[in-house]
N, C-alpha and C positions, 0 to 999 in steps of 0.2 A: 586299197590305199596305194597311191603311187610311191615308187621308190625314190628316196631323196637322191638328187644329183650329187656325185662325189667329185670334189675339186682337189687336185694335188697342186699346191703352190710351191714354186721354187723362188726363194727370196734371199738376197744377201744377208739381211738383218730382219729380226722380228722381236716382239716383246719377249722378255722384259727389257730388251734394248730400247734406247731412246735417242741414240746419237746418229742414227741412220737417216734422219729427216722425215719428210712427209710421207714417203712411200711406206714406211713402217706403220704410221698412223692410219693410212688409207686401208691397208689390208686388215689391221686390227679392228677398225670400225666395221668393215664389211663382215668379218667373221662374227663379231659381237651382235650385229643386227640381223644377219641372215642365217645364223647358225642353226636355228630351229627349222629352216626350210631346206638347207643345203648342208652336206657333210664335208667339212674342210679338213685337209691335212697339209701341213707346212713342213718343208725341208729348208733348213737355214743353218747359219754358222752357230757355233756354241758360245760365241762371245760378241760383245758389242763392238761397234766401229772404233778402231784404234786401240782396243783393249788387248792385253796380253794374257789375261786369265779368263777361263770360261765363267758363265753365269753361276752363281751359287744355287744350290738346291735344285739342280736339274740332273737328269740321267743322260749323260752324253752317249751318242751313237746308239740311241734307242728312242722309242716313241714315248712322249710325255703328254698327259692330259692337261690341257691349259684352256680353261673356259669352254668355248664352243668348238675347240679344235684339238687335234692331236698334232704335236710338233716333234720333229726329228732334228735334234741339235747335233750337227756334224763337227767332229774335231778336225783340226787342220789336215791331219794325215788322211782323213777319209774324204776330203773334198777333191776327189779325183774323178776323171771321166768314167773309169771302170766302176767305182762304187755308186756314182750318181745313176749310171745306167742300171745297175742292179736294183737300187731302191725304187726307181721309176717303174721298172718292169715288174717288180714284186709287190707293188702297192696298187691295188685295184682303184681305178679312177675313171671317170667319164670325160674329164677335161684336164689337160695339163696346162697350168697357168704360170707364165713367167712375169715376174714383177719388176722387170727391167729389160732394156735392150742391150746395153753395153756391159752388163755384168759378165765377166769372162767365165767364171766358174759356174754361175747359177743361171745363165741364159745362153751365151754364145756357144759354149762347148756342148751342152745337152741339145740345143737346137740343131747344131751340125750333126750330132749323132742321129737325131730324128730325121733330118733331111736325107742322110745316107742309109736309112733303114735299119739302124742299130737299136732303135727304140720303137716300141709298139706304136702303130699309127692311130692313136686316139686323137680326138679333137684337141687342137692347141690354140691357146689365146695368149696374147702378149700385150702388156701395158707399158709403154715407154716412159711414163711418168715425167714428161717434159724434157726428155733427153734430146729431142729433135729441135728444140727452140734455138734460135740464133745464139742467145747468150750461153746456153749449155754447150753448143757445138764449138764455141771459141776455145774451150778448155781442151787441151790435147787435140787440137783441130785436125792436124795432118793425119794422125792415126785414125780418128773417127771418120773423117771423110773417105779415107782409103778403104776402111772396112765397109762402110755404107755402099760405096761404089761396087766393091766386089760382091757383096751380098745381093745387090740389085741385079748385077749382070748374070750371076749364076742362079738366081731365083731361089735362094735358100729360104726366103720368107713368103713364098708364093701361096702356100696352102694354109696359112695361119689366119686367125681372126684377130684383128687389132682392136684394142680397147682404148678409147680416147676419153680424156676427162672433159674436154670442151670441143666446140666446133673449130677453134683455133688449132688445137692439137691434131684434129682430123685433117686439116689442110696441110699441116707439116708432114704427116704420114703419107698423104697422097703426093706431096712434093718429092719425096724420096722413093716411094715404092709404086707410084702410078695411081691413076684414078680408078683402076679396076680393083685395087686392094679393098678388101672387105673390112670396113671400120664401123664399130659400134660406139656411139657416144653416150656415156653415162657419167654424170658428175660424181666426183669422189664422195664417198660417204663420210659424214662428219660425226663427231661425238653427239650422241643424243641425250647425254646427261649434262646438267648444268650445276656447277658448284658455286653457290653464292659466296662472294668475297666482299670484304669491306674496301671501299675506295679510299684513296689517299686524298689529302687536302691540297689545294692549289693556291699559292700566294702570287700576286703580281710581281714580276721581276725574277721569278724562279721557275725552273722547268726541269723535271726528271724524265729523261728519255731512255728507252730500252731498245737495244738491238738484240734480237734472239733468233739465231739461225746458225747453220754451219758456217765457219769462217773460211770462205773460199772466194776466189776471184768473182765467181758468178753472183755472189750475194752483195758485192760492192761495198764492203765496209770502208775501204779507203775513200770512196766517193762520199760516204756519209761524213767521215771525219773532215774532209776538205770543205764540205758545206758548213759544218759547225764552226769552223775558224772565224767566220764572218759575223757571228752573233754577239750581241751584248746582253748583259744580265748574268745571273748565276745559273750555270747550266751543269747538270749532272748527267753524264752519258755512260750507262752501264751496258757492257757487252757480255752476252751469254752465248754459249754454243761450243761445240768441239772444234779445235783448231785443225781443220782438214789439211790445209796446205801451209806448212811451216815457212816456206819461202815467202808466201804471200803475207803471212802473219808478221814477218819481220818488216815488211813494207808498212803494215798497219801500225806497228810499234813506233816507227819513225814519225808517222803522222800524229800519233798520240803525243809524242814528246814535243812536237812543234805547236801544239795547241796553246792559246793564250791562257793566262792565269785564271780567268773567269770561267773556264770550261774544264771540269774535272772528269776525265774519262778513265775507266778501269775495266780490266778483264775479270769477270766473275766466275768463269769456268762453265762447265756443262751442268745441266740440272735435270733430274728425273721428271718424267712427264707429270707425275702427281703434284709436283711443286710449282708447275707452270702458272696456274691461275693466281696463286698468292703472290708470286714474284711479279707477274704482269701488273696486278692491281696496285702494286706499290709505286707505280710510275704514272706519268701524265700522258705519255704519247709513245706509240710504237713507230719505229723508224726503220724502213727497209727499202732503200733505193736499188732493188735487185735488177739484174740484167734479164731475168726471166723466171717465171713460176708457172707450172701447168695448173696449179690450184692454189697452194699456199695455206696449209692448215694453220700455221702459226698466226696468220693474218686474222682468220676467223676466231682463233682462241684469244687473241688480243681484244677483239671487239666484244667477245663474250665477257671479258673481264672489265669492260667499260672503257677501253682505251680507243680513242680516235687513232686512225692509222695514217701515216704519211709514207707512201710507197711510190714506186715508179709505175708507169703505165704499161709495164710488161708482164702483167698478171691478168687473170680473168676478173679481178675485182675492179670494176670500172664505174665512172661517174659518181665517185664517192662524195665529192663536194656538193653535187646537186642533191644527194640524199642527206647531206648534213652529217656524215659519219667519218669524214676524212678527206684525203686528197690523193689522187693518182696522177703524177706529173711526168712529163717527158724527162728521161733520165739525164739528158745533157743540159737541162735548164736549171742550173744551180741557183740562179737568182730567184726562181719561183719557189724552190725549196726553202731558201733563206727567208723569203717574205712570209711564208706560212709559219715557219719556226719562230721568227721574231714576233709575229702577232700572237703566237701561242705563249711566248714568254710573258707578254703583258696581260694575259687573261687572268681573271679573278676566279675565286672558288665557285661562285654562283653560276657563271657562264660555263665553267668546266663541268659542273655537275649536270647542267641541262644537256650539254652535248654528250656527256658520258652516258646518261640515261637513254638518249636517242640511239646511240651506237649499240648499246646492249640490247635494246628492244629489236633493232634490226637483226642482230646476230641470232637472237632467239627465234625469230621468224624463219631464219635459214635452217636451223637444226630441226625445225618442226615440219619441214617440207616433205610430204609423203611421196611426191613425184620422184624424188631421188631414190627412195627405197624401191619403188616399183620399177624404175629403169634398171637398177642394179640387179634386181631379182630376175628380170626378163632377159638380161644380156646373155646369161648362160644357156638358155634355151636357144637363143639365136646362134650361139657358137656351135652347138650340136647340130642344128639344122643346116648351117653352112657346111660343116664337115660331111654331112650326108648328101650334099649337093643341092639342097633346097635353099639356095642362096636368095636372100632378099636384097633389095637395094641397101647400100650403106645407110645406117641410121644414126 
């Protein structure tokens, strides 16, 4: 019987955390679905994004059994180059997997240690999780471009295998690190369990919209609020997600205060992942005019809950109107967003239910796609072969 491949994952955040965005869900789904084939260990922080206290019911600075993985939750004092080097070298693994490019503690520092020979030369893979998209690079642009340029010049990432969620992300990696970079494309794994939820009713002249994402400039909440100003009818706009950028949130609050009386917008806080389906299903439409997503787990989760989605064209979810499940529009075309929203305000319950059912059926077909499982299972063999010099063409 073949020995299971051992993957050691370094990630800023992991479950039970839920504020770290889609990167957390991607790794959790991968472990959940591949855990019988592959042995996973995760090294991560002992608390969720922006939290000051560690998770309850965990053993900090030690290994914890969690589903199909063992997880090492590091306290802030242990998140040092010295201790990370120790834990990497003392944890047997076949592949070292980085779940971010720009994470200073859990990617940049350990990869520099690897490049200078301070960490064992096992195969290394890195998933940038959309960090090279134009929208993502606009945030702290000067620092990011400077580091990318230095990393490329000195070849710090020359011997790693890149993992891209889409062919678009593959192009972004090649743009920064050259066409010779070894890039494996495998779509993010999504939840394979579906929780049936009751849909809300829809009255003509009324619309309940949800924005569920991290509140940062990249997600473009201010753009959503500017679009809503032009609508007639009774609009309820509920905002969920961690306030990542407080300066940006202050800009959002100004926009909220300037909304006309017919539009009620409110911040509802962050929600645990287990509550997401029921919260989504209590709305009529998911709205995210984002500046860029490499996948967008919450978009799929909205569709699984029967919500048509109104998003920008800066995600892999394309041609939604043609499929009858939503709209992906140019981010600068506010008039097109307004037109869709105003038509949706006028929609009755019968039309809403018909589209909601169509959306849900499409999402269910996505989570039952076996080709995604096969691609993710095969990618780790490709990483090992690349490290051994048996490089195949980028896939």
